[in-house]
VEXNU-108132 format. One record per residue (C-alpha): residue number from 1; residue in three letters; chain; x, y, z. Coordinates in nm, 3 decimals, always signed. Each point is the difference from the previous one (the first is absolute). Layout:
- NUM	ALA	A	X	Y	Z
...
***
This chain:
- 1	UNK	A	+11.032	+18.102	+10.405
- 2	UNK	A	+0.193	-0.293	-0.006
- 3	UNK	A	-0.070	-0.339	+0.097
- 4	UNK	A	+0.261	-0.300	-0.008
- 5	UNK	A	+0.006	-0.328	+0.082
- 6	UNK	A	+0.294	-0.267	+0.109
- 7	UNK	A	-0.008	-0.265	-0.330
- 8	UNK	A	+0.237	-0.162	-0.190
- 9	UNK	A	+0.141	+0.151	-0.303
- 10	UNK	A	+0.106	-0.268	-0.178
- 11	UNK	A	+0.035	+0.003	-0.390
- 12	UNK	A	-0.232	-0.225	-0.168
- 13	UNK	A	+0.226	-0.071	-0.245
- 14	UNK	A	+0.272	-0.128	+0.255
- 15	UNK	A	-0.009	-0.404	+0.140
- 16	UNK	A	-0.202	+0.053	+0.383
- 17	UNK	A	+0.251	-0.134	+0.195
- 18	UNK	A	-0.042	+0.154	+0.337
- 19	UNK	A	-0.374	-0.094	-0.006
- 20	UNK	A	+0.017	-0.325	-0.143
- 21	UNK	A	+0.227	-0.127	+0.281
- 22	UNK	A	-0.206	+0.174	+0.250
- 23	UNK	A	-0.250	-0.223	-0.119
- 24	UNK	A	+0.181	-0.281	-0.061
- 25	UNK	A	+0.074	-0.018	+0.415
- 26	UNK	A	-0.391	+0.049	+0.034
- 27	UNK	A	-0.065	-0.330	-0.205
- 28	UNK	A	+0.297	-0.202	+0.143
- 29	UNK	A	-0.141	-0.080	+0.280
- 30	UNK	A	-0.300	-0.142	-0.117
- 31	UNK	A	+0.135	-0.256	-0.216
- 32	UNK	A	+0.156	-0.078	+0.284
- 33	UNK	A	-0.316	-0.082	+0.216
- 34	UNK	A	-0.191	-0.190	-0.260
- 35	UNK	A	+0.303	-0.245	-0.051
- 36	UNK	A	+0.151	-0.038	+0.351
- 37	UNK	A	-0.285	-0.262	+0.015
- 38	UNK	A	+0.066	-0.235	-0.304
- 39	UNK	A	+0.301	-0.203	+0.207
- 40	UNK	A	-0.221	-0.084	+0.310
- 41	UNK	A	-0.363	-0.019	-0.157
- 42	UNK	A	-0.047	-0.345	-0.041
- 43	UNK	A	+0.164	-0.047	+0.335
- 44	UNK	A	-0.264	+0.207	+0.173
- 45	UNK	A	-0.265	-0.174	-0.173
- 46	UNK	A	+0.121	-0.335	+0.157
- 47	UNK	A	+0.036	+0.210	+0.359
- 48	UNK	A	-0.342	+0.059	-0.069
- 49	UNK	A	-0.108	-0.407	-0.037
- 50	UNK	A	-0.239	+0.106	-0.291
- 51	UNK	A	-0.102	-0.322	-0.196
- 52	UNK	A	+0.224	-0.282	-0.133
- 53	UNK	A	+0.380	+0.076	+0.040
- 54	UNK	A	-0.023	-0.067	-0.383
- 55	UNK	A	-0.206	+0.310	-0.059
- 56	UNK	A	+0.187	+0.254	+0.181
- 57	UNK	A	+0.146	+0.150	-0.357
- 58	UNK	A	-0.363	+0.062	-0.079
- 59	UNK	A	-0.083	+0.187	+0.284
- 60	UNK	A	+0.340	+0.172	-0.008
- 61	UNK	A	-0.129	+0.126	-0.343
- 62	UNK	A	-0.333	+0.133	+0.153
- 63	UNK	A	+0.200	+0.183	+0.274
- 64	UNK	A	+0.207	+0.174	-0.247
- 65	UNK	A	-0.255	+0.033	-0.238
- 66	UNK	A	-0.241	+0.211	+0.248
- 67	UNK	A	+0.225	+0.291	-0.048
- 68	UNK	A	-0.051	+0.010	-0.352
- 69	UNK	A	-0.404	-0.125	+0.021
- 70	UNK	A	-0.007	+0.348	+0.144
- 71	UNK	A	+0.235	+0.168	-0.123
- 72	UNK	A	-0.210	-0.091	-0.392
- 73	UNK	A	-0.331	+0.137	+0.135
- 74	UNK	A	+0.156	+0.362	+0.133
- 75	UNK	A	+0.258	+0.080	-0.282
- 76	UNK	A	-0.210	+0.175	-0.242
- 77	UNK	A	-0.148	+0.197	+0.299
- 78	UNK	A	+0.314	+0.077	+0.111
- 79	UNK	A	+0.111	+0.120	-0.329
- 80	UNK	A	-0.317	+0.226	-0.039
- 81	UNK	A	+0.043	+0.152	+0.320
- 82	UNK	A	+0.348	+0.078	-0.050
- 83	UNK	A	-0.180	+0.175	-0.335
- 84	UNK	A	-0.138	+0.224	+0.247
- 85	UNK	A	+0.113	+0.037	+0.317
- 86	UNK	A	+0.406	-0.026	-0.144
- 87	UNK	A	+0.273	-0.285	-0.017
- 88	UNK	A	+0.168	+0.072	+0.322
- 89	UNK	A	-0.286	-0.042	+0.245
- 90	UNK	A	-0.115	-0.312	-0.106
- 91	UNK	A	+0.352	-0.133	-0.024
- 92	UNK	A	+0.049	+0.102	+0.354
- 93	UNK	A	-0.299	-0.196	+0.117
- 94	UNK	A	+0.092	-0.332	-0.182
- 95	UNK	A	+0.318	+0.001	+0.189
- 96	UNK	A	-0.177	+0.032	+0.346
- 97	UNK	A	-0.279	-0.240	-0.098
- 98	UNK	A	+0.313	-0.305	-0.079
- 99	UNK	A	+0.133	+0.077	+0.328
- 100	UNK	A	-0.285	-0.044	+0.189
- 101	UNK	A	-0.045	-0.319	-0.178
- 102	UNK	A	+0.362	-0.122	+0.078
- 103	UNK	A	-0.082	+0.037	+0.403
- 104	UNK	A	-0.298	-0.158	-0.089
- 105	UNK	A	+0.119	-0.344	-0.138
- 106	UNK	A	+0.296	-0.006	+0.252
- 107	UNK	A	-0.263	+0.011	+0.266
- 108	UNK	A	-0.211	-0.299	-0.136
- 109	UNK	A	-0.106	-0.303	+0.135
- 110	UNK	A	-0.133	-0.168	-0.195
- 111	UNK	A	-0.124	+0.020	-0.471
- 112	UNK	A	-0.260	+0.225	+0.039
- 113	UNK	A	+0.192	+0.345	+0.185
- 114	UNK	A	+0.285	-0.078	-0.221
- 115	UNK	A	-0.246	+0.011	-0.292
- 116	UNK	A	-0.183	+0.295	+0.141
- 117	UNK	A	+0.336	+0.157	+0.056
- 118	UNK	A	+0.094	-0.055	-0.341
- 119	UNK	A	-0.286	+0.135	-0.160
- 120	UNK	A	-0.010	+0.316	+0.181
- 121	UNK	A	+0.338	+0.044	-0.169
- 122	UNK	A	-0.109	-0.025	-0.318
- 123	UNK	A	-0.343	+0.194	+0.038
- 124	UNK	A	+0.213	+0.310	+0.105
- 125	UNK	A	+0.231	-0.066	-0.195
- 126	UNK	A	+0.015	+0.164	-0.370
- 127	UNK	A	+0.376	+0.111	-0.041
- 128	UNK	A	+0.062	-0.214	-0.322
- 129	UNK	A	-0.218	+0.209	-0.219
- 130	UNK	A	+0.084	+0.337	+0.176
- 131	UNK	A	+0.377	-0.046	-0.027
- 132	UNK	A	-0.025	-0.100	-0.359
- 133	UNK	A	-0.207	+0.317	-0.040
- 134	UNK	A	+0.256	+0.211	+0.193
- 135	UNK	A	+0.300	-0.115	-0.206
- 136	UNK	A	-0.200	+0.069	-0.294
- 137	UNK	A	-0.057	+0.348	+0.079
- 138	UNK	A	+0.330	+0.036	+0.090
- 139	UNK	A	+0.171	-0.107	-0.324
- 140	UNK	A	-0.074	+0.258	-0.228
- 141	UNK	A	+0.225	-0.111	-0.314
- 142	UNK	A	-0.031	-0.373	-0.201
- 143	UNK	A	+0.401	-0.051	+0.022
- 144	UNK	A	-0.018	-0.045	+0.358
- 145	UNK	A	-0.294	-0.203	+0.073
- 146	UNK	A	+0.233	-0.332	+0.001
- 147	UNK	A	+0.214	+0.109	+0.289
- 148	UNK	A	-0.286	+0.182	+0.160
- 149	UNK	A	-0.259	-0.324	-0.007
- 150	UNK	A	+0.315	-0.202	+0.067
- 151	UNK	A	+0.043	+0.175	+0.348
- 152	UNK	A	-0.288	-0.124	+0.166
- 153	UNK	A	+0.004	-0.434	-0.107
- 154	UNK	A	+0.393	+0.095	+0.135
- 155	UNK	A	-0.128	+0.150	+0.358
- 156	UNK	A	-0.241	-0.338	-0.011
- 157	UNK	A	+0.336	-0.228	-0.070
- 158	UNK	A	+0.148	+0.172	+0.288
- 159	UNK	A	-0.299	-0.077	+0.189
- 160	UNK	A	-0.030	-0.321	-0.101
- 161	UNK	A	+0.400	-0.097	+0.141
- 162	UNK	A	-0.093	+0.176	+0.337
- 163	UNK	A	-0.352	-0.131	+0.028
- 164	UNK	A	+0.021	-0.361	-0.009
- 165	UNK	A	+0.349	+0.011	+0.223
- 166	UNK	A	-0.213	+0.166	+0.249
- 167	UNK	A	-0.282	-0.234	-0.027
- 168	UNK	A	+0.227	-0.285	+0.022
- 169	UNK	A	+0.235	+0.084	+0.235
- 170	UNK	A	-0.200	+0.176	+0.245
- 171	UNK	A	-0.315	-0.244	-0.008
- 172	UNK	A	-0.011	-0.240	+0.302
- 173	UNK	A	+0.296	+0.221	+0.187
- 174	UNK	A	-0.100	-0.242	+0.302
- 175	UNK	A	+0.154	-0.296	-0.166
- 176	UNK	A	+0.292	+0.170	-0.210
- 177	UNK	A	+0.114	+0.231	+0.302
- 178	UNK	A	-0.104	-0.148	+0.339
- 179	UNK	A	+0.240	+0.198	+0.163
- 180	UNK	A	-0.098	+0.306	-0.145
- 181	UNK	A	-0.387	-0.104	+0.036
- 182	UNK	A	-0.044	-0.204	+0.310
- 183	UNK	A	-0.281	-0.266	+0.086
- 184	UNK	A	-0.295	+0.240	+0.092
- 185	UNK	A	+0.070	+0.281	-0.196
- 186	UNK	A	-0.207	+0.146	-0.262
- 187	UNK	A	+0.121	-0.111	-0.260
- 188	UNK	A	-0.035	-0.347	+0.091
- 189	UNK	A	-0.399	+0.044	+0.058
- 190	UNK	A	-0.004	+0.162	-0.387
- 191	UNK	A	+0.308	-0.129	-0.158
- 192	UNK	A	-0.043	+0.198	-0.332
- 193	UNK	A	-0.040	+0.344	+0.182
- 194	UNK	A	+0.372	+0.090	-0.042
- 195	UNK	A	+0.004	+0.048	-0.358
- 196	UNK	A	-0.339	+0.181	-0.047
- 197	UNK	A	+0.117	+0.263	+0.290
- 198	UNK	A	+0.318	+0.041	-0.173
- 199	UNK	A	-0.193	+0.041	-0.350
- 200	UNK	A	-0.279	+0.271	+0.172
- 201	UNK	A	+0.274	+0.136	+0.128
- 202	UNK	A	+0.194	+0.097	-0.322
- 203	UNK	A	-0.349	+0.118	-0.147
- 204	UNK	A	-0.048	+0.282	+0.296
- 205	UNK	A	+0.310	+0.097	-0.138
- 206	UNK	A	-0.120	+0.026	-0.330
- 207	UNK	A	-0.288	+0.204	+0.086
- 208	UNK	A	+0.188	+0.269	+0.183
- 209	UNK	A	+0.291	+0.007	-0.307
- 210	UNK	A	-0.342	+0.070	-0.261
- 211	UNK	A	-0.191	+0.227	+0.239
- 212	UNK	A	+0.226	+0.258	+0.040
- 213	UNK	A	+0.235	-0.044	-0.319
- 214	UNK	A	-0.206	-0.155	-0.308
- 215	UNK	A	-0.171	+0.210	-0.216
- 216	UNK	A	-0.338	-0.044	-0.127
- 217	UNK	A	+0.002	-0.013	-0.391
- 218	UNK	A	-0.314	+0.025	-0.118
- 219	UNK	A	-0.002	+0.275	-0.280
- 220	UNK	A	-0.289	+0.217	+0.156
- 221	UNK	A	+0.095	-0.031	+0.345
- 222	UNK	A	+0.366	+0.090	-0.007
- 223	UNK	A	+0.076	+0.327	+0.206
- 224	UNK	A	+0.084	+0.380	-0.232
- 225	UNK	A	+0.379	+0.066	+0.041
- 226	UNK	A	-0.111	+0.376	-0.026
- 227	UNK	A	-0.355	+0.166	-0.101
- 228	UNK	A	+0.152	+0.344	-0.204
- 229	UNK	A	-0.055	+0.338	+0.170
- 230	UNK	A	-0.309	+0.091	-0.184
- 231	UNK	A	-0.134	-0.289	+0.126
- 232	UNK	A	-0.361	+0.117	+0.102
- 233	UNK	A	-0.080	-0.183	+0.343
- 234	UNK	A	-0.349	-0.123	+0.166
- 235	UNK	A	-0.164	-0.231	+0.200
- 236	UNK	A	-0.026	-0.211	-0.310
- 237	UNK	A	+0.377	+0.023	-0.122
- 238	UNK	A	+0.113	-0.365	+0.006
- 239	UNK	A	+0.344	-0.067	+0.200
- 240	UNK	A	+0.020	-0.342	-0.200
- 241	UNK	A	+0.010	-0.018	-0.347
- 242	UNK	A	-0.297	-0.137	-0.184
- 243	UNK	A	-0.183	-0.023	-0.328
- 244	UNK	A	-0.191	+0.342	+0.092
- 245	UNK	A	+0.180	+0.325	-0.128
- 246	UNK	A	+0.172	+0.242	+0.214
- 247	UNK	A	-0.215	+0.335	+0.066
- 248	UNK	A	+0.202	+0.219	-0.166
- 249	UNK	A	-0.054	+0.322	-0.186
- 250	UNK	A	+0.025	+0.021	-0.394
- 251	UNK	A	+0.097	-0.374	+0.013
- 252	UNK	A	-0.243	-0.291	-0.053
- 253	UNK	A	+0.217	-0.335	+0.057
- 254	UNK	A	-0.265	-0.188	-0.092
- 255	UNK	A	+0.019	+0.088	-0.392
- 256	UNK	A	+0.403	-0.083	+0.012
- 257	UNK	A	+0.004	-0.319	-0.159
- 258	UNK	A	+0.318	-0.071	+0.206
- 259	UNK	A	-0.191	+0.034	+0.348
- 260	UNK	A	-0.040	-0.305	+0.198
- 261	UNK	A	+0.104	-0.245	-0.294
- 262	UNK	A	+0.255	-0.230	-0.014
- 263	UNK	A	+0.232	+0.038	-0.329
- 264	UNK	A	-0.077	-0.256	-0.305
- 265	UNK	A	+0.166	-0.261	-0.100
- 266	UNK	A	+0.101	+0.156	-0.356
- 267	UNK	A	+0.078	+0.313	+0.166
- 268	UNK	A	+0.442	-0.073	-0.035
- 269	UNK	A	+0.211	-0.222	+0.177
- 270	UNK	A	-0.089	+0.141	+0.359
- 271	UNK	A	-0.376	-0.056	-0.014
- 272	UNK	A	-0.184	-0.238	+0.206
- 273	UNK	A	-0.209	-0.298	-0.138
- 274	UNK	A	-0.278	+0.151	+0.125
- 275	UNK	A	-0.226	+0.231	-0.269
- 276	UNK	A	-0.066	+0.360	+0.077
- 277	UNK	A	-0.314	+0.062	+0.115
- 278	UNK	A	-0.167	+0.346	+0.103
- 279	UNK	A	-0.238	+0.076	+0.270
- 280	UNK	A	-0.340	-0.078	-0.240
- 281	UNK	A	+0.166	-0.349	-0.096
- 282	UNK	A	+0.101	-0.112	+0.324
- 283	UNK	A	-0.393	+0.014	+0.073
- 284	UNK	A	-0.087	-0.238	-0.255
- 285	UNK	A	-0.010	-0.395	+0.137
- 286	UNK	A	+0.322	-0.172	-0.115
- 287	UNK	A	-0.047	-0.382	-0.058
- 288	UNK	A	+0.221	-0.201	+0.234
- 289	UNK	A	-0.098	-0.310	-0.088
- 290	UNK	A	+0.190	+0.024	-0.389
- 291	UNK	A	+0.114	-0.301	-0.123
- 292	UNK	A	+0.342	+0.073	-0.001
- 293	UNK	A	-0.028	+0.059	+0.355
- 294	UNK	A	-0.206	-0.322	+0.075
- 295	UNK	A	+0.270	-0.163	-0.216
- 296	UNK	A	+0.274	+0.086	+0.169
- 297	UNK	A	-0.180	-0.034	+0.344
- 298	UNK	A	-0.067	-0.345	-0.098
- 299	UNK	A	+0.336	-0.047	-0.035
- 300	UNK	A	+0.103	+0.123	+0.347
- 301	UNK	A	-0.259	-0.226	+0.119
- 302	UNK	A	+0.098	-0.290	-0.131
- 303	UNK	A	+0.392	+0.052	+0.115
- 304	UNK	A	-0.075	+0.113	+0.313
- 305	UNK	A	-0.210	-0.354	+0.059
- 306	UNK	A	+0.273	-0.242	-0.123
- 307	UNK	A	+0.281	+0.216	+0.218
- 308	UNK	A	-0.193	-0.029	+0.288
- 309	UNK	A	-0.029	-0.334	-0.005
- 310	UNK	A	+0.340	-0.020	-0.042
- 311	UNK	A	+0.072	+0.228	+0.307
- 312	UNK	A	-0.228	-0.207	+0.224
- 313	UNK	A	+0.090	-0.382	-0.161
- 314	UNK	A	+0.383	+0.095	+0.071
- 315	UNK	A	+0.014	+0.004	+0.385
- 316	UNK	A	-0.255	-0.326	+0.027
- 317	UNK	A	+0.202	-0.179	-0.250
- 318	UNK	A	+0.331	+0.083	+0.175
- 319	UNK	A	-0.119	-0.107	+0.353
- 320	UNK	A	-0.172	-0.317	-0.100
- 321	UNK	A	+0.150	-0.326	+0.090
- 322	UNK	A	+0.241	-0.128	-0.265
- 323	UNK	A	-0.025	-0.362	-0.124
- 324	UNK	A	+0.311	-0.191	-0.055
- 325	UNK	A	+0.198	+0.138	-0.245
- 326	UNK	A	+0.025	-0.421	-0.122
- 327	UNK	A	-0.358	+0.005	+0.018
- 328	UNK	A	-0.057	+0.248	-0.231
- 329	UNK	A	+0.255	-0.058	-0.279
- 330	UNK	A	-0.135	-0.356	-0.017
- 331	UNK	A	-0.308	+0.148	-0.129
- 332	UNK	A	+0.164	+0.260	-0.179
- 333	UNK	A	-0.131	-0.136	-0.345
- 334	UNK	A	-0.328	+0.156	+0.115
- 335	UNK	A	-0.042	+0.381	-0.041
- 336	UNK	A	-0.308	-0.020	+0.216
- 337	UNK	A	+0.207	-0.154	+0.281
- 338	UNK	A	+0.116	+0.259	+0.261
- 339	UNK	A	-0.116	-0.125	+0.381
- 340	UNK	A	+0.079	+0.316	+0.269
- 341	UNK	A	+0.223	+0.296	+0.011
- 342	UNK	A	+0.361	+0.048	+0.110
- 343	UNK	A	-0.033	-0.048	+0.399
- 344	UNK	A	+0.145	+0.381	+0.018
- 345	UNK	A	+0.001	+0.157	+0.356
- 346	UNK	A	-0.211	+0.324	+0.015
- 347	UNK	A	+0.328	+0.228	+0.131
- 348	UNK	A	+0.099	-0.179	-0.364
- 349	UNK	A	-0.245	+0.061	-0.185
- 350	UNK	A	-0.004	+0.371	+0.114
- 351	UNK	A	+0.323	+0.049	-0.128
- 352	UNK	A	-0.056	-0.173	-0.315
- 353	UNK	A	-0.288	+0.285	-0.042
- 354	UNK	A	+0.267	+0.305	+0.104
- 355	UNK	A	+0.238	-0.127	-0.314
- 356	UNK	A	-0.269	-0.018	-0.195
- 357	UNK	A	-0.074	+0.361	+0.056
- 358	UNK	A	+0.357	+0.053	-0.088
- 359	UNK	A	-0.046	-0.146	-0.316
- 360	UNK	A	-0.259	+0.197	-0.103
- 361	UNK	A	+0.165	+0.343	+0.128
- 362	UNK	A	+0.280	-0.096	-0.254
- 363	UNK	A	-0.269	-0.110	-0.251
- 364	UNK	A	-0.147	+0.330	+0.074
- 365	UNK	A	+0.260	+0.288	+0.042
- 366	UNK	A	+0.172	-0.140	-0.316
- 367	UNK	A	-0.143	-0.214	-0.227
- 368	UNK	A	-0.351	+0.151	+0.002
- 369	UNK	A	+0.114	+0.352	-0.142
- 370	UNK	A	+0.237	-0.183	-0.249
- 371	UNK	A	-0.178	-0.229	-0.113
- 372	UNK	A	-0.327	+0.282	-0.043
- 373	UNK	A	+0.283	+0.235	-0.195
- 374	UNK	A	+0.121	-0.263	-0.207
- 375	UNK	A	-0.300	-0.216	-0.083
- 376	UNK	A	-0.306	+0.256	+0.039
- 377	UNK	A	-0.262	-0.029	+0.244
- 378	UNK	A	-0.286	-0.196	-0.234
- 379	UNK	A	+0.229	-0.214	-0.140
- 380	UNK	A	+0.158	-0.088	+0.322
- 381	UNK	A	-0.308	-0.062	+0.122
- 382	UNK	A	-0.100	-0.262	-0.233
- 383	UNK	A	+0.314	-0.149	+0.027
- 384	UNK	A	-0.015	-0.080	+0.392
- 385	UNK	A	-0.371	-0.062	+0.020
- 386	UNK	A	+0.057	-0.283	-0.307
- 387	UNK	A	+0.277	-0.190	+0.235
- 388	UNK	A	-0.158	+0.037	+0.320
- 389	UNK	A	-0.118	-0.324	+0.003
- 390	UNK	A	+0.350	-0.141	+0.024
- 391	UNK	A	+0.014	+0.108	+0.335
- 392	UNK	A	-0.256	-0.249	+0.157
- 393	UNK	A	+0.069	-0.322	-0.209
- 394	UNK	A	+0.439	+0.046	+0.188
- 395	UNK	A	-0.100	+0.011	+0.349
- 396	UNK	A	-0.171	-0.341	+0.069
- 397	UNK	A	+0.340	-0.141	-0.127
- 398	UNK	A	+0.195	+0.149	+0.290
- 399	UNK	A	-0.142	-0.382	+0.181
- 400	UNK	A	+0.300	-0.147	-0.211
- 401	UNK	A	+0.253	+0.218	+0.079
- 402	UNK	A	+0.277	-0.164	+0.267
- 403	UNK	A	+0.021	+0.205	+0.297
- 404	UNK	A	+0.365	+0.096	-0.066
- 405	UNK	A	-0.126	+0.227	-0.278
- 406	UNK	A	-0.344	+0.080	+0.104
- 407	UNK	A	+0.040	+0.361	+0.115
- 408	UNK	A	+0.147	+0.085	-0.333
- 409	UNK	A	-0.259	-0.116	-0.197
- 410	UNK	A	-0.266	+0.139	+0.237
- 411	UNK	A	+0.166	+0.318	-0.057
- 412	UNK	A	+0.066	-0.040	-0.390
- 413	UNK	A	-0.384	-0.097	-0.021
- 414	UNK	A	-0.069	+0.349	+0.176
- 415	UNK	A	+0.258	+0.214	-0.269
- 416	UNK	A	-0.224	-0.182	-0.243
- 417	UNK	A	-0.348	+0.105	+0.143
- 418	UNK	A	+0.112	+0.343	+0.105
- 419	UNK	A	+0.135	+0.073	-0.359
- 420	UNK	A	-0.347	-0.007	-0.108
- 421	UNK	A	-0.189	+0.089	+0.263
- 422	UNK	A	+0.145	+0.300	+0.124
- 423	UNK	A	+0.037	+0.128	-0.384
- 424	UNK	A	-0.365	-0.047	-0.060
- 425	UNK	A	-0.115	+0.208	+0.298
- 426	UNK	A	+0.140	+0.361	-0.103
- 427	UNK	A	-0.119	-0.083	-0.349
- 428	UNK	A	-0.377	-0.054	+0.101
- 429	UNK	A	+0.015	+0.332	+0.189
- 430	UNK	A	+0.128	+0.185	-0.304
- 431	UNK	A	-0.254	-0.134	-0.278
- 432	UNK	A	-0.271	+0.085	+0.266
- 433	UNK	A	+0.072	+0.326	+0.052
- 434	UNK	A	+0.044	+0.025	-0.402
- 435	UNK	A	-0.369	-0.094	-0.027
- 436	UNK	A	-0.169	+0.239	+0.220
- 437	UNK	A	-0.138	+0.266	-0.253
- 438	UNK	A	+0.030	+0.276	+0.246
- 439	UNK	A	+0.169	+0.066	+0.350
- 440	UNK	A	-0.381	+0.110	+0.205
- 441	UNK	A	-0.048	-0.387	-0.023
- 442	UNK	A	+0.367	-0.109	+0.043
- 443	UNK	A	-0.091	-0.089	+0.400
- 444	UNK	A	-0.338	-0.210	-0.095
- 445	UNK	A	+0.221	-0.167	-0.310
- 446	UNK	A	+0.273	-0.150	+0.281
- 447	UNK	A	-0.293	-0.047	+0.241
- 448	UNK	A	-0.133	-0.261	-0.299
- 449	UNK	A	+0.309	-0.153	-0.015
- 450	UNK	A	+0.043	-0.050	+0.316
- 451	UNK	A	-0.322	-0.154	+0.137
- 452	UNK	A	+0.042	-0.210	-0.293
- 453	UNK	A	+0.358	-0.100	+0.102
- 454	UNK	A	-0.106	-0.016	+0.329
- 455	UNK	A	-0.293	-0.227	-0.083
- 456	UNK	A	+0.236	-0.246	-0.196
- 457	UNK	A	+0.211	+0.003	+0.377
- 458	UNK	A	-0.286	-0.090	+0.143
- 459	UNK	A	-0.073	-0.292	-0.204
- 460	UNK	A	+0.341	-0.140	-0.045
- 461	UNK	A	+0.152	-0.135	+0.307
- 462	UNK	A	-0.329	-0.235	+0.101
- 463	UNK	A	+0.005	-0.097	-0.315
- 464	UNK	A	+0.379	-0.099	-0.008
- 465	UNK	A	-0.033	-0.136	+0.356
- 466	UNK	A	-0.311	-0.185	-0.097
- 467	UNK	A	+0.204	-0.197	-0.327
- 468	UNK	A	+0.297	-0.026	+0.243
- 469	UNK	A	-0.159	-0.214	+0.270
- 470	UNK	A	-0.193	-0.201	-0.299
- 471	UNK	A	+0.348	-0.047	-0.171
- 472	UNK	A	+0.174	-0.106	+0.330
- 473	UNK	A	-0.287	-0.308	+0.086
- 474	UNK	A	+0.087	-0.073	-0.351
- 475	UNK	A	+0.376	+0.034	+0.069
- 476	UNK	A	+0.003	+0.260	-0.307
- 477	UNK	A	+0.076	+0.331	+0.168
- 478	UNK	A	+0.112	+0.119	-0.331
- 479	UNK	A	-0.383	-0.007	-0.055
- 480	UNK	A	-0.009	+0.356	+0.100
- 481	UNK	A	+0.270	+0.107	-0.175
- 482	UNK	A	-0.118	-0.120	-0.289
- 483	UNK	A	-0.340	+0.186	+0.036
- 484	UNK	A	+0.219	+0.352	+0.008
- 485	UNK	A	+0.147	-0.072	-0.316
- 486	UNK	A	-0.324	-0.086	-0.208
- 487	UNK	A	-0.120	+0.310	+0.162
- 488	UNK	A	+0.315	+0.199	-0.133
- 489	UNK	A	-0.024	-0.158	-0.346
- 490	UNK	A	-0.354	+0.193	+0.021
- 491	UNK	A	+0.151	+0.267	+0.053
- 492	UNK	A	+0.264	-0.086	-0.314
- 493	UNK	A	-0.247	+0.005	-0.246
- 494	UNK	A	-0.202	+0.337	+0.209
- 495	UNK	A	+0.250	+0.246	-0.055
- 496	UNK	A	-0.024	-0.006	-0.346
- 497	UNK	A	-0.334	+0.193	+0.060
- 498	UNK	A	+0.154	+0.292	+0.137
- 499	UNK	A	+0.014	+0.207	-0.271
- 500	UNK	A	+0.383	+0.185	-0.126
- 501	UNK	A	-0.066	+0.429	-0.035
- 502	UNK	A	-0.051	+0.020	-0.366
- 503	UNK	A	+0.253	+0.295	-0.008
- 504	UNK	A	+0.276	-0.175	+0.226
- 505	UNK	A	+0.051	-0.270	-0.296
- 506	UNK	A	+0.301	+0.060	-0.119
- 507	UNK	A	+0.160	+0.237	+0.253
- 508	UNK	A	+0.279	-0.088	+0.229
- 509	UNK	A	+0.036	-0.204	+0.227
- 510	UNK	A	-0.024	+0.242	+0.311
- 511	UNK	A	-0.349	+0.109	-0.157
- 512	UNK	A	-0.286	-0.106	+0.204
- 513	UNK	A	-0.229	-0.239	-0.170
- 514	UNK	A	-0.316	-0.142	+0.030
***
């Protein structure tokens, strides 16, 4: 008797182009949804009239960080659940939670409803860790890793183009497009509903595509392509591949050392990065809190913190009232004198952030693969981490740039920032996978990293917003940027605690190093 089931016939040695493309489509809607609030979060808080106007940056940070707080609390749970029930259902549930979160924020009439909506999306969302896990399971050759691990940050960059553009162009449509959204319309009462509805619709499309096109990547939950003709079928015969042996006469697959395993990193050039485990070894507990994993996770946390402060501070700094240039130049001898921001409109900020996404795309698609191949993963990780503080030191000096060359100066700063941040994130993902001792705990390790990163994203916006509010009262809005630079300096020192794998020392730049 023959039992056939539809599944992919993908060669594990080939680059998984199709499935990574489908996963990228599912992934795309989330960064659009999460970043669309950045241009108008400050204006939204002002509309809610919470506290003093100078404190709006702090409360905007709380609103943004509510999602990350909830995500940090649940990240490891969703990662562990994906190890038990599969990656695909957890991923789709995260998209559903984010979709409902967007709608709730759009209809919010006070800060508390908006906070609950953002927190709900974070509680139901474990997608960062799950997606990292799925990429790791799809990619079986180390030489494919730089290209594969650059795809999801590349997709994130696309989302950072579209998301802020949606938030900036469609926020308060009654004010921006009165002929299309007249007085008395729903969007006058809820001025920030339209961008949230657009993002929710995109999430719905990604859910449908993911449900029908995305394949499960969990190694023990993939359907069999074809069971042999002599397969003995009973009510206990598994239709899904598990760590249990198939019931076949004369052959005990549980004794086959290759059954249910991943190839050893020592098995040759086409091997994966995980050590082979037989069925008995899989039952032994594996420590996911090893020194190597914790060191890379800490690097990820530090980077996530100061990168999130940049994303939060940038629109506030751009939209804040600008002091006269003559006044700024008079006091330019003091590096701590930096009154206000650049005085740009909300729509202009949306366009600038979209251009930033284009810059990030170029860095992701062109610069990162080239640098990773020529420099090597570990060395490139050290270089970009050590030089990262420069990003936060140059932004406050935009206050002294004449308006005629302001936009070129802004884009130059964004190019420097994206060169470092876009290169660093996929490097950290590769190092996390390389530090994971077994594929059986990859979901939990990525869940741990996602939770830790989310915790830092939770802390970063309110702290940066508070420093900006304090600095504004002192005519020193650069205080917040300097605070981020200090954290980046700590990250530069800590990166040397990430160990380089001994057997990789002296290898070519294309090898993955630790």
